[in-house]
C-alpha positions as protocol buffer text, in pm:
chain_id: "A"
residue {
  index: 1
  type: UNK
  ca { x: 23 y: 24 z: 18 }
}
residue {
  index: 2
  type: UNK
  ca { x: 309 y: 235 z: 14 }
}
residue {
  index: 3
  type: UNK
  ca { x: 370 y: 412 z: -306 }
}
residue {
  index: 4
  type: UNK
  ca { x: 668 y: 668 z: -333 }
}
residue {
  index: 5
  type: UNK
  ca { x: 476 y: 917 z: -578 }
}
residue {
  index: 6
  type: UNK
  ca { x: 263 y: 1104 z: -328 }
}
residue {
  index: 7
  type: UNK
  ca { x: 570 y: 1163 z: -97 }
}
residue {
  index: 8
  type: UNK
  ca { x: 775 y: 1317 z: -395 }
}
residue {
  index: 9
  type: UNK
  ca { x: 447 y: 1465 z: -571 }
}
residue {
  index: 10
  type: UNK
  ca { x: 429 y: 1651 z: -226 }
}
residue {
  index: 11
  type: UNK
  ca { x: 743 y: 1767 z: -149 }
}
residue {
  index: 12
  type: UNK
  ca { x: 771 y: 1893 z: -548 }
}
residue {
  index: 13
  type: UNK
  ca { x: 450 y: 2090 z: -479 }
}
residue {
  index: 14
  type: UNK
  ca { x: 563 y: 2263 z: -163 }
}
residue {
  index: 15
  type: UNK
  ca { x: 876 y: 2386 z: -328 }
}
residue {
  index: 16
  type: UNK
  ca { x: 688 y: 2487 z: -617 }
}
residue {
  index: 17
  type: UNK
  ca { x: 467 y: 2691 z: -389 }
}
residue {
  index: 18
  type: UNK
  ca { x: 719 y: 2835 z: -205 }
}
residue {
  index: 19
  type: UNK
  ca { x: 906 y: 2936 z: -537 }
}
residue {
  index: 20
  type: UNK
  ca { x: 620 y: 3086 z: -688 }
}
residue {
  index: 21
  type: UNK
  ca { x: 595 y: 3375 z: -422 }
}
residue {
  index: 22
  type: UNK
  ca { x: 643 y: 3715 z: -567 }
}
residue {
  index: 23
  type: UNK
  ca { x: 937 y: 3948 z: -450 }
}
residue {
  index: 24
  type: UNK
  ca { x: 720 y: 4151 z: -229 }
}
residue {
  index: 25
  type: UNK
  ca { x: 548 y: 3854 z: -48 }
}
residue {
  index: 26
  type: UNK
  ca { x: 896 y: 3701 z: 9 }
}
residue {
  index: 27
  type: UNK
  ca { x: 1019 y: 4053 z: 156 }
}
residue {
  index: 28
  type: UNK
  ca { x: 704 y: 4074 z: 354 }
}
residue {
  index: 29
  type: UNK
  ca { x: 787 y: 3700 z: 479 }
}
residue {
  index: 30
  type: UNK
  ca { x: 1126 y: 3762 z: 569 }
}
residue {
  index: 31
  type: UNK
  ca { x: 1037 y: 4115 z: 754 }
}
residue {
  index: 32
  type: UNK
  ca { x: 775 y: 3912 z: 974 }
}
residue {
  index: 33
  type: UNK
  ca { x: 1036 y: 3639 z: 1050 }
}
residue {
  index: 34
  type: UNK
  ca { x: 1302 y: 3908 z: 1144 }
}
residue {
  index: 35
  type: UNK
  ca { x: 1066 y: 4062 z: 1364 }
}
residue {
  index: 36
  type: UNK
  ca { x: 945 y: 3739 z: 1527 }
}
residue {
  index: 37
  type: UNK
  ca { x: 1323 y: 3657 z: 1584 }
}
residue {
  index: 38
  type: UNK
  ca { x: 1374 y: 3991 z: 1722 }
}
residue {
  index: 39
  type: UNK
  ca { x: 1074 y: 3983 z: 1984 }
}
residue {
  index: 40
  type: UNK
  ca { x: 1118 y: 3613 z: 2066 }
}
residue {
  index: 41
  type: UNK
  ca { x: 1497 y: 3573 z: 1992 }
}
residue {
  index: 42
  type: UNK
  ca { x: 1626 y: 3492 z: 2359 }
}
residue {
  index: 43
  type: UNK
  ca { x: 1333 y: 3220 z: 2397 }
}
residue {
  index: 44
  type: UNK
  ca { x: 1413 y: 3079 z: 2067 }
}
residue {
  index: 45
  type: UNK
  ca { x: 1650 y: 2756 z: 2159 }
}
residue {
  index: 46
  type: UNK
  ca { x: 1939 y: 2691 z: 1941 }
}
residue {
  index: 47
  type: UNK
  ca { x: 1857 y: 2276 z: 1790 }
}
residue {
  index: 48
  type: UNK
  ca { x: 2059 y: 2019 z: 1920 }
}
residue {
  index: 49
  type: UNK
  ca { x: 2288 y: 1824 z: 1693 }
}
residue {
  index: 50
  type: UNK
  ca { x: 2057 y: 1543 z: 1696 }
}
residue {
  index: 51
  type: UNK
  ca { x: 1767 y: 1736 z: 1615 }
}
residue {
  index: 52
  type: UNK
  ca { x: 1932 y: 1887 z: 1326 }
}
residue {
  index: 53
  type: UNK
  ca { x: 2058 y: 1540 z: 1225 }
}
residue {
  index: 54
  type: UNK
  ca { x: 1700 y: 1376 z: 1223 }
}
residue {
  index: 55
  type: UNK
  ca { x: 1532 y: 1693 z: 1072 }
}
residue {
  index: 56
  type: UNK
  ca { x: 1823 y: 1634 z: 763 }
}
residue {
  index: 57
  type: UNK
  ca { x: 1699 y: 1266 z: 752 }
}
residue {
  index: 58
  type: UNK
  ca { x: 1294 y: 1329 z: 753 }
}
residue {
  index: 59
  type: UNK
  ca { x: 1438 y: 1551 z: 460 }
}
residue {
  index: 60
  type: UNK
  ca { x: 1597 y: 1289 z: 283 }
}
residue {
  index: 61
  type: UNK
  ca { x: 1320 y: 1033 z: 353 }
}
residue {
  index: 62
  type: UNK
  ca { x: 1059 y: 1264 z: 157 }
}
residue {
  index: 63
  type: UNK
  ca { x: 1342 y: 1387 z: -108 }
}
residue {
  index: 64
  type: UNK
  ca { x: 1361 y: 1005 z: -167 }
}
residue {
  index: 65
  type: UNK
  ca { x: 958 y: 918 z: -185 }
}
residue {
  index: 66
  type: UNK
  ca { x: 954 y: 699 z: 114 }
}
residue {
  index: 67
  type: UNK
  ca { x: 696 y: 660 z: 389 }
}
residue {
  index: 68
  type: UNK
  ca { x: 751 y: 596 z: 763 }
}
residue {
  index: 69
  type: UNK
  ca { x: 654 y: 226 z: 696 }
}
residue {
  index: 70
  type: UNK
  ca { x: 921 y: 184 z: 435 }
}
residue {
  index: 71
  type: UNK
  ca { x: 1209 y: 327 z: 660 }
}
residue {
  index: 72
  type: UNK
  ca { x: 1013 y: 111 z: 955 }
}
residue {
  index: 73
  type: UNK
  ca { x: 1095 y: -180 z: 739 }
}
residue {
  index: 74
  type: UNK
  ca { x: 1423 y: -131 z: 591 }
}
residue {
  index: 75
  type: UNK
  ca { x: 1576 y: -58 z: 984 }
}
residue {
  index: 76
  type: UNK
  ca { x: 1362 y: -279 z: 1163 }
}
residue {
  index: 77
  type: UNK
  ca { x: 1284 y: 39 z: 1394 }
}
residue {
  index: 78
  type: UNK
  ca { x: 882 y: 69 z: 1463 }
}
residue {
  index: 79
  type: UNK
  ca { x: 685 y: 285 z: 1251 }
}
residue {
  index: 80
  type: UNK
  ca { x: 578 y: 486 z: 1537 }
}
residue {
  index: 81
  type: UNK
  ca { x: 928 y: 524 z: 1717 }
}
residue {
  index: 82
  type: UNK
  ca { x: 1068 y: 661 z: 1352 }
}
residue {
  index: 83
  type: UNK
  ca { x: 773 y: 909 z: 1343 }
}
residue {
  index: 84
  type: UNK
  ca { x: 862 y: 1031 z: 1720 }
}
residue {
  index: 85
  type: UNK
  ca { x: 1221 y: 1046 z: 1656 }
}
residue {
  index: 86
  type: UNK
  ca { x: 1137 y: 1297 z: 1340 }
}
residue {
  index: 87
  type: UNK
  ca { x: 881 y: 1491 z: 1518 }
}
residue {
  index: 88
  type: UNK
  ca { x: 1057 y: 1588 z: 1857 }
}
residue {
  index: 89
  type: UNK
  ca { x: 1362 y: 1392 z: 1959 }
}
residue {
  index: 90
  type: UNK
  ca { x: 1625 y: 1553 z: 2126 }
}
residue {
  index: 91
  type: UNK
  ca { x: 1822 y: 1239 z: 2224 }
}
residue {
  index: 92
  type: UNK
  ca { x: 1912 y: 986 z: 1975 }
}
residue {
  index: 93
  type: UNK
  ca { x: 2176 y: 728 z: 1956 }
}
residue {
  index: 94
  type: UNK
  ca { x: 2463 y: 763 z: 1675 }
}
residue {
  index: 95
  type: UNK
  ca { x: 2367 y: 388 z: 1583 }
}
residue {
  index: 96
  type: UNK
  ca { x: 2022 y: 462 z: 1543 }
}
residue {
  index: 97
  type: UNK
  ca { x: 2111 y: 783 z: 1325 }
}
residue {
  index: 98
  type: UNK
  ca { x: 2357 y: 504 z: 1121 }
}
residue {
  index: 99
  type: UNK
  ca { x: 2058 y: 276 z: 1082 }
}
residue {
  index: 100
  type: UNK
  ca { x: 1807 y: 563 z: 958 }
}
residue {
  index: 101
  type: UNK
  ca { x: 2094 y: 703 z: 739 }
}
residue {
  index: 102
  type: UNK
  ca { x: 2153 y: 365 z: 576 }
}
residue {
  index: 103
  type: UNK
  ca { x: 1807 y: 286 z: 507 }
}
residue {
  index: 104
  type: UNK
  ca { x: 1784 y: 600 z: 312 }
}
residue {
  index: 105
  type: UNK
  ca { x: 2105 y: 549 z: 138 }
}
residue {
  index: 106
  type: UNK
  ca { x: 2286 y: 830 z: 302 }
}
residue {
  index: 107
  type: UNK
  ca { x: 2613 y: 849 z: 511 }
}
residue {
  index: 108
  type: UNK
  ca { x: 2653 y: 988 z: 858 }
}
residue {
  index: 109
  type: UNK
  ca { x: 2939 y: 1205 z: 883 }
}
residue {
  index: 110
  type: UNK
  ca { x: 3085 y: 1323 z: 1249 }
}
residue {
  index: 111
  type: UNK
  ca { x: 3288 y: 1605 z: 1260 }
}
residue {
  index: 112
  type: UNK
  ca { x: 3475 y: 1779 z: 1532 }
}
residue {
  index: 113
  type: UNK
  ca { x: 3583 y: 2187 z: 1540 }
}
residue {
  index: 114
  type: UNK
  ca { x: 3764 y: 2366 z: 1782 }
}
residue {
  index: 115
  type: UNK
  ca { x: 3543 y: 2648 z: 1878 }
}
residue {
  index: 116
  type: UNK
  ca { x: 3635 y: 3012 z: 1792 }
}
């Protein structure tokens, strides 16, 4: 019952909708974002590295046109757990990230950099 078409079609449709905004609407959108960041800047948290990695994996899954069930079958991780990871997980094991990335055909790259 899983099909690759709907997810790919939705991803392309979302890209087309955002890409169609006229310049004045884009400027208005950017202005609102800047205002919200200014007003709520101290309350907006910097996302954790795990959160960023999971968001990238979700985008990769959507780009590949895979459903949560497809990823669940490929990884052996329960579909509900995959969904919870994508939606709101702040803590995830590196091995789990690797399993998810592998199921999507991606590699996880860990890099350490000295702070400035």
